[in-house]
C-alpha positions, 0 to 999 in steps of 0.5 A, a space after each residue: 109282958 113283952 106286948 106291954 114293953 113294946 106298946 110303951 116303946 111305940 108310944 115313946 116314938 109318938 110323944 116327941 115333937 117333930 123338932 130336933 131340939 129337946 124340950 125345956 127341962 121341967 122344974 120337977 124332972 124325975 131322975 132318969 134312974 127313978 124314971 126307969 124304976 117307974 117304967 119297970 114297975 108300971 110294966 109289971 103292974 100292967 102285966 099283972 092286970 092283964 093276967 085276968 085275975 078278978 080276985 085282985 084289985 091292982 091300984 091305978 097307975 096314978 095311985 101307984 105313982 103317988 104312993 110308991 114314988 111320991 110322984 103325981 101324974 102331971 110330973 110323970 107326964 112332963 118327965 116322960 115328955 122331956 125324956 121322949 124328946 131325946 129319942 135315942 136316950 129314951 130308947 136306951 132307957 126302955 131297952 134297959 127296962 126291957 133287959 131287966 124285965 127279961 132277966 126277971 122273967 127268965 129267973 122266974 120261969 127258967 125258960 130261955 129268952 129269945 134274942 130280939 133285934 129291935 132295929 130290924 124287928 127280928 126275933 131269933 
């Protein structure tokens, strides 16, 4: 699950353009809190898929977004691009999602979670 969050975090650095300005706000922008919920749920969905359970048929991300959040993949992509254009704010969103994933993981496993300094890439 950490790998998924890390991959999503890295993608967030690739998506923004090299400009210093934020791109134009889309008309159907997904609310920031809802966006964090979607990122959280997508991380859980991806982690479940990676467990290798052949007996379960997990939905595709696009189907999941449409069914649970009533959001199409284009709206999600445009909202992601908009939020990613402000890298500091986007990073903060992912850090909040990661904290939530860590808390949930700790609650389920009872194991301590290593402290990670994202700025230096150090796990303590």
